[in-house]
C-alpha positions in Angstrom: -52.0 -33.0 24.4 -48.5 -34.0 23.3 -49.9 -34.4 19.7 -51.3 -30.9 19.8 -47.9 -29.5 21.1 -46.1 -31.2 18.2 -48.6 -29.8 15.7 -48.1 -26.3 17.2 -44.3 -26.6 17.0 -44.6 -27.8 13.4 -46.9 -24.9 12.6 -44.5 -22.4 14.2 -41.6 -23.9 12.4 -43.4 -23.5 9.1 -44.0 -19.9 9.8 -40.4 -19.2 10.8 -38.5 -21.3 8.2 -39.5 -19.4 5.1 -37.7 -16.4 6.4 -34.6 -18.5 7.1 -34.8 -20.1 3.7 -35.2 -16.8 2.0 -32.2 -15.3 3.9 -30.1 -18.3 3.0 -31.1 -18.1 -0.6 -30.2 -14.4 -0.6 -26.8 -15.1 1.0 -26.1 -17.8 -1.5 -27.1 -15.5 -4.4 -25.1 -12.5 -3.3 -21.9 -14.4 -2.2 -20.2 -14.3 -5.6 -20.7 -10.6 -5.8 -19.3 -10.1 -2.3 -16.3 -12.3 -3.1 -15.6 -10.4 -6.4 -15.9 -7.1 -4.6 -13.4 -8.1 -2.0 -11.0 -9.3 -4.8 -11.3 -6.0 -6.6 -10.6 -4.1 -3.3 -7.5 -6.2 -2.7 -6.3 -5.9 -6.3 -6.6 -2.1 -6.6 -4.7 0.6 -4.9 -6.6 3.5 -3.5 -5.5 7.0 -4.3 -4.4 7.6 -0.7 -2.3 4.4 -0.8 -0.7 5.5 -4.0 0.0 9.0 -2.5 1.6 7.4 0.6 3.8 5.2 -1.6 4.9 8.1 -3.7 5.7 10.1 -0.6 7.8 7.3 0.8 9.8 6.9 -2.4 10.3 10.7 -2.6 11.6 10.8 1.0 14.0 7.9 0.2 15.4 9.8 -2.8 15.7 13.0 -0.7 17.6 11.1 2.0 19.9 9.6 -0.6 20.6 13.0 -2.2 21.4 14.4 1.3 23.9 11.6 1.9 25.5 12.0 -1.5 25.9 15.7 -0.9 27.6 15.1 2.5 29.9 12.6 0.8 30.7 15.0 -2.0 31.7 17.7 0.6 33.9 15.2 2.4 35.6 14.0 -0.8 36.0 17.7 -1.9 37.9 18.5 1.4 40.1 15.3 0.9 40.7 16.2 -2.7 41.8 19.7 -1.7 44.1 18.2 0.8 45.8 16.2 -2.0 44.2 12.8 -1.8 43.9 11.8 -5.4 41.4 8.9 -4.8 39.1 11.4 -3.2 39.1 13.5 -6.3 37.9 10.4 -8.3 35.2 9.6 -5.8 34.1 13.2 -5.7 33.5 13.1 -9.5 31.6 9.8 -9.3 29.5 11.2 -6.5 28.8 14.4 -8.4 27.6 12.3 -11.4 25.2 10.4 -9.1 23.9 13.6 -7.6 23.3 15.0 -11.1 21.3 11.9 -12.0 19.2 11.9 -8.8 18.5 15.6 -8.5 15.9 15.8 -11.4 13.8 13.1 -9.8 13.1 15.3 -6.8 10.6 18.1 -7.2 11.6 21.6 -6.4 10.2 23.1 -3.2 7.9 26.1 -3.7 
């Protein structure tokens, strides 16, 4: 009776194992493709990620331009009040504004 039970278990194992072996063989065969695919996904930037990055950079330039314009107005008031150093800083700030402005697209 025990001998029959062992034979039954062995027969059942033989029926089930080929599926497990085939699945393992498939996993082993497809592993390099999956790994390469993950590497490509990590190495490439999606269009939406590129758009987000461009948007962040644009907002930083716009913020910098706003700060420079506020500084220019302050230096202009000081220069008008007779502070010579402010006149020099106003000119330097105007040059930086002129350099930064073309990198910001015009609003429609």
